[in-house]
C-alpha positions, 0 to 999 in steps of 0.5 A, a space after each residue: 729782149 725776149 719775145 714770146 707770142 701771146 699764144 705760146 706757153 712757157 712754163 715757170 722754171 724755163 730759162 730763156 736767154 736774151 734774144 730768144 723768140 718763141 712763136 705762136 702756139 709753142 710749148 716750152 717745159 719747165 726744165 728747158 733752157 734756151 740760149 741766146 738768139 735761138 728762134 722757135 717758130 710756131 707750134 714747136 714743143 720742147 719738154 723734158 730736161 732739155 738744153 738748147 744753145 745759141 743761134 738755133 732756128 727751130 721750124 714749125 711742128 718740131 718736137 724736142 725732148 719727149 720721152 723715148 720710144 724705147 719700151 725699157 724707158 721708165 721716165 728716168 731723168 735723162 736729157 736732150 742737149 742741142 748745141 749752137 747754130 743749128 737749123 732744125 726744119 719742119 716736123 723733126 723729132 728729137 727724143 731724150 736719152 735713156 739710162 744707156 747714155 743718159 742723153 741725146 746730143 746734137 752738136 753745132 752747125 748742123 742741118 736737120 731737114 724736114 721729118 728727120 727722126 733722132 731717137 734716144 741716146 743718139 749723138 750727132 757731131 758738128 757740121 752734119 747734114 741729115 736730109 729729109 726723112 733720115 731716121 736715126 735709131 737709138 744709140 746711133 753715133 754720127 761723127 763730124 761733117 757727115 752727109 746722110 741722104 734722104 729717106 735713109 734709116 740707120 740701124 741702132 748702135 751704128 756709127 757713121 764716120 766723119 766726112 762720109 756721104 750716104 746716098 738717099 734711100 740707103 739702109 744702113 745696118 753696119 758702121 760707115 767708115 770715115 771718108 767714104 761714099 755709101 749707097 744702096 739697100 742695104 748700103 755698100 761702099 761705092 767709093 771715096 768721098 774725094 770731092 768732099 775731102 777736097 772741098 773741106 780743105 784736105 791737102 794733096 798728101 792727106 787725100 793721097 794717103 786716105 786713097 791708099 788706105 781706102 784701097 787697102 781696106 776696100 779694094 785689095 782683098 786684104 783680110 781686115 786684121 792684116 789691112 789694119 796692121 799695114 795701115 798702122 805700120 805704113 801711116 803711123 804719123 797720119 792723124 786721118 789714118 789713125 782715126 780710120 784705124 781706131 774707128 774700125 777697131 772700135 766697131 761693134 756692128 762691123 763695117 760696111 764694105 
């Protein structure tokens, strides 16, 4: 069964799968696809070429798939793609992509708290928490299991590494490495996310290696190029250190230190 409130507008062409609920005063555009058991509470607007997966709960006054605020955007047929099992709270805005990535994408099992803004061409991974008022500028990438504290703006083209945690009210203008805690305006690295790693099931050996890598990069005063060589030689079989090294090598804006 599909439930559509009598005051909602679902345009011809929209595709709704079984179990979808569309609440009062929602508007769903003609190029929208919504997966099984996803709920749109009242006053949600979804438009553009938008794909929303299964078992999502989208709260009141959310806007998804509208044209980006990028002045270069010329109404190209770009997309917004949202995965499964996400909770998207009140007044969140998610804009569709531009001709850079051609899509804005949010993965699975994420919590976007009230007033989060996800701009054009942003990629958010899986199992992330974006607290109230987080602002992701265009082209930002957020890897898996990231927590970003409330009222934190993230500069365009920045990347936030997996298992990192950022304190509320920070200002991020460079990449945040995986596994760390960052805080401040502008953001600076404050330590290793040791509690988060333990809670996510990292073994004692994995956490020990990450701690050693953290000291080499952030605490020993080693030049970054030399630190990366040391990590590659000393931890060649450790998948977490490999990810950390590749993250830093691929950084375009430089890493927060």
